[in-house]
TIFI-16438 format. One record per residue: x, y, z of N, C-alpha, C, O in turn. Coordinates in pm, whole numbers, plus 50000, padded with zeros to 5 digits. Atoms other than C-alpha are relative to their C-alpha. Example, Ala and Ser with C-alpha at 12.3 -4.5 7.8 and 13.67 -1.06 7.14 Angstrom:
<bados>
500894988150000512304955050780500905012050000501945011850066;499184988149994513674989450714499235010950073499745022050090;
</bados>
This chain:
<bados>
498924988450035269912595296016500415004550170499475005550249;499944996349840271362605296380499905015750017499875023649923;500684987049957270542636496547501485010350058502495006750120;498534992949949273192663596619500624994250161501814993350191;499405003049831273282651597034500634986049946501454981250024;499185016250000274522615096877501645003349975502634997550019;498545000350078277472630896677500945001150108500545005350216;499294995349928280642632696837500605011449994500235017449893;499644984850005282662667496913500535001149878500095009749801;499014999150161285082662196597498725004549844498705013149756;501064997250115281862657596368499365009950007498885015349907;501244985349973279832687196538500955011649987500415022749989;498974987850056283062710696456499664997949917498745005549886;499944998550129283162698396130498675004549927498705009349813;501414996950040279452704596077499915013850006499385019849912;500724986949983279202739396226501295005349933500985016949908;499194991750135282442751495984499514998349902499625008149827;500745002650108280502736195723498995006249971498565007049856;501184994750029277612754495794500045014750028499135022449998;499674982649971279072789595908499945008049883499395019049897;499954987950067279612805895584498155002349952497635013249926;501294995650029275712797995506499445012050108498975023050080;500524994449901274822809895837500155017350004499215024750035;500024992249989276512840595810499495012449874499385024549890;500594997550102275152846795451498185001250054497485009849999;501515000149988271402841695590500195014150093499885025350054;499654985449917272442867695874499955010249931499205019649957;499644983650021273792893895657498275002749915497605013049923;501194994750063270522890095438499085005450031498495015149983;501024996049898268302889395712500045013650066498955018850091;500044988850001269472921295809500085010249968499905020250038;499524991350107270402939795532497745005149975496814997249960;501454998350044266642960095470499284995449872498134991349855;500814999450152266452958495082499824983149993499184979449894;500055012750043266632919395110499434993150102499264981150079;500965004449873264752912295446498994993649948498754981549960;501725004149981261222911995339500164990249834499434980449817;500105012450116262142893494965500524985450071499894975650030;499745010449905263692866395205498874994450080498474982850090;501545000949904260652870195432499054989649916498654978349946;500925005450094258592861495152500234991649947499194985549920;499565010050065260452836794984499724984050146499064973850126;500455008749915260302814895313498614998850024498134987650043;501755002049979256442822095359499404993649856498284988849842;500655011350125256222805494988500234989150005499474981549945;499835013449961257762775595105499464996150130499604984850178;500345005549871256372773895409498655009450050498755014850160;501244990749991252612794495394499485000050159499095010350215;500394995449887251742786895725500695003150119500315000450233;498994997949888254802799595911499415014450026499035021349931;500284988449974253872829996095501035011449994501925010150078;498714987650016256272862696009499095014350027498605022549950;500624985749985254772890196178499985013549934498905019449930;499294992350085256562917095973498725000049835497865007749791;500845006850125255012897795644498265005350018497575014849980;501435002649952251712891095769499145013650029498095014049965;500284984849978250832931095903500105003849829499115003449756;500074998250142252012939895552498824995149895498155003149831;500655007650068250052915395373498045003650013497035005449946;501614991149938246962926995582499625009749985498405010649975;500124987250059247352962595496499695000549890498685006749860;500164999450136247652957295152498834992549967498254997049869;501215003250038244712935695138498925009950014498135011949921;501314991449988242242961195291500465011749912499545018249861;499734989850089244152986895087499105000349863498515010049815;499865005950117243452968694787498384997149997497835001249894;501584998049970239342960994918499765015249974499095018749877;500374984950030239263000294946499945005349861499095011449797;499904989550162240393012194622499244992849914499004998749809;500575010750125238622983594422498235008250015497465011449924;501574991249923235123001694648500015012849914499145015849832;500224986750050236143035594546500035001449862499365010649814;499834999450116237173028194198498414994449934497964999149830;501535002250034233583013294152499015009450009498085010949929;500744987050002232163044394294499835008749912498775013249868;499924990950085233773066194081499634995249866499235003249782;500645004150144232843047093783498225001049992497615004749892;501574994450018228893049493884499905013649990499165019949914;500324982550003229403085693968500145008249847499345017149817;499394996550122231193093293610498424991249903497774997149816;501175000850110228243073293437499045006250057498395011949969;501334990149953225523091293645500245015749928499405023749885;499574982350057227403125293522499755002749858499465013649807;499825000850134227523112893174498304997249969497765004249883;501464999650012223793102993184499385015050002498955020649902;500274990449999222913133193321499795013249885498825019349841;499914992250104224593154893076499354996949861499055006149787;500665004250111223063134692793498815003549995498335008749894;501404994550010219573140792922499765011449993498845014249915;500004987750056220083177492942500145003649873499345012049833;499694994250125221573181492590498344991549918497564996749837;501605009450029218283157892504498995009050015498255012349922;501174988949996216023182492637499775010449944498705015149907;499804986850065217683212392506499594999149896498665006449862;499895005650141217933196492172498134996649941497645000749836;501294999450034214213186792169498905013550021497785015549972;500994987249976212833219992294500555010049906499715018249869;499444993050075215293238692072499554998549839499305009149781;500345008950104214403218991751498354997349984497874993849877;501225007749978210893210291852499774989749934499154987149830;500155017350068211263175191815499214991250074499354991250196;500445010649932209103147191897500564988550079501794987550076;498905011549938210153115892103500234992949891501324987249881;499595008250104209763099291780501415004049898502384997949852;498464992650092212133125691584501155001150065502185003150002;498765002149943214523122991885500504985449974501694984249948;499485014350040214743082391824501055004149874502275002549874;499224996550129215753095891460501135005150040502215000250004;498664993749964218143117491613501224992949976502104991549891;499315013949934219513090891829500584992949880501814992549885;499705013150096219963065891524501305009449904502315004449854;498784995750058222073094991366501324999050052502424997949998;499064998049848223963096491680501264984849951502484984449937;499195011549995224963059791626500254992849888500874982249898;499785007450114224973049991270501274993749958502234999450008;498815002749981227743031091170501075004949899502275002049898;499464992250128228693051490860500205016050069499185020650121;500324986749962229663088590970499345002850103498525011950096;500884996649844228293088791331500285012950007501275018049953;500384984149924227273124191488500294998450114499544991250180;499865005449860228923123491808499055012250093499265011650214;500464991849889226663152891973498195000349956497704996749849;501475002350035222713155892008499325010049894498385008649816;500294985950072222813192791866500514998649867499785003549780;499465005350119225043179991571498914992749923498614997349813;500745010650056222653152391478498785006849999498155003849898;501094991350017219563178191555499875006349850499005006349763;499894991150121220893199091300499844992949859498954996349781;499845010650078221503174691062498314992849941497974991549823;501175006750023217753156891119499005013649950497995011949881;500984989050055216143192191050500255005649932499555015349903;499444994950156218183199990756499204989449937498694993249832;500485012450122216643164990602499065002549998498555000249888;501374998650029213293175690686499395009349919498255009149871;500584989150055213373208090533499814999249841500694994449769;499884998450124212093213990199501005009649910501215019849976;499214991850049214433232189959499045013349960497815013149961;500904987450020213433269689864499664999349861500684996149801;500214998050121211863272689519500755011249945501105021250008;499124987650082213743293389244498835006049938498004999249878;500694994550088211803318389108499714996649838500664995049762;500375007750108209963306588797499815011149865499725008049747;499644990350124210113342688605501335008449998501815013950097;498414985550011213383365788505499345010949950498295011149886;500054986250057213283398588429501065002349905502275001649929;498944996750055214673407788135501125013049991500905024150040;499004988349931217843429288131499895012149876499825011649753;500304987650091217443462887999501645008649976502475013150056;498674991150054220373479987805499875014749969498835017849910;499944987050015221023515887781501074998049858501944989649839;499165001150135222513522887427501125013750021500535024450008;498624990649985226083546887484499675009349878499245005849768;499784989050089226233578687316498954999149924499164994749811;500835002450077222553580287210499745007349894499235003349789;499894989250121222773610087011500804995049849500424999949743;499005005250069225643590086795498754991049946498154996049851;500445012150036223573558486744498225000449992497564991749935;501475000349988219853567986802499605000849823498554995049795;500404996750174219543576486373499784985049977498724982649919;499885014450080220063538186297499214989450112499474977550092;500535007549929218033522186568498664994149926497745002049904;500905004950073215693499186388500254995849865499454989049801;499425006750146217793492886058501644999450001502525008150001;498565002950004220883474886054501005004449933502165003449971;499194996250090222133491285740500335017650047501435023150044;499664987349909221913525785907501434998850108502465005550108;498915000549882224013513486215501124996749959502164999850017;498705005850042226363496586007500625012149945501845012849959;499324985550089227063532885803500395004150159501615003450172;499764991549905227123548986163501284996850072502145004950106;498555004249949229853523586311500865004049908501755011549946;498764997550095231903526485987500615014350034501795016150064;499724984949971231743566286040500804999050112501985002550113;499064996049838232853564086416501284991649952502264998449981;498705005650008235813538786302500925006949941502095007249979;499324993250064236763561086042500705013750091501805018950073;499864985549938236823591886267500934996550080501985003050075;499065003949892238543571886563501274996549949502314999450009;498445001450092241343560286301500575012849939501735012349900;499314987750019241983595986209500545007350107501575014050095;499544993549891242213608686551501294995150045502285000450096;498295008949951244853581186605500985005049929502025008649985;498864997850146246813589286267500475014650033501625017850004;499644984650011246883627286343500595003450132500765015350158;499485000849898248353620186670499375006250118500015010650213;501054990149886245263636586892500554987450108501144989850213;499715009149839245833603787121501144997049999501834993349904;498684997749932248703605387355500724982449978500274973550051;499065009549966251223575587288499194989349873499494977349877;500245008950108249433559486974500085011049849499845023149848;499824991350134249983572886605500554995849898500484983549889;499095002150081252153573286314501284999750066501445007450161;498815002249955255733561686383500585010249965500205014049855;499074985850002258123593186398501334998750016501654993450122;498384999949988261853594786360500355014050111499945025650115;499394988749894263663612986648500855006649906501545016149942;
</bados>
C-alpha cells in the first residue's frame, strides 16, 4: 500500500476531501467538554498503552480514592462491630446482676434469644422469660371461709327460723300484705286500673 508521500497531488487532494468531514467531527468531539472524556476513554480502551494525561491522572486519583474508601468502610465496620459487642456485653452484665444469673443461666437466656421459633431479641426480655419459667406458681389457699348471710327484716322472719312451715306462712302473709298495698294504690304508679 503506497504512503501519502507516494501519491500524486490529485489523489492527495481527493483523500483530504474524503477525510475532512471525519476530521471535523473528531475535532468537535474532542473540543466539547461533555464528549471529550468519553472519546478519550474509548481511545484508551482500544490502545491501553497510549498515554493520555487527563485520563491517566483521573484514573490514578480515582484508584487512590477507592482504596481509601475501602479502608474507611472496613474501619467503620470494625468500629460498629466493637460498639455492638460492647453494648451487648453491658446488657449481659446488667441482666446477670439484676436477675442474679449464673454463667449457665446466662447461656440458657442466650438460647432463648436465638431460638428458631419466637426468638427474644433483648437480654432483658429473655432474662425475664427465663426467670418466670423457673418461678413456681403461688399455691391457692386450701380452705375457704363459709359466706355469712344476714337475714333481712329480722323481726319479721325471726319467728320462722328452723321451721320451713312457719317460714312459708310468713312468706304468704308478706305476699298478701304487698298485694294489698299495691291494690289499694299506696304504691305510686302501680295498682288497679282507673278510668279517667
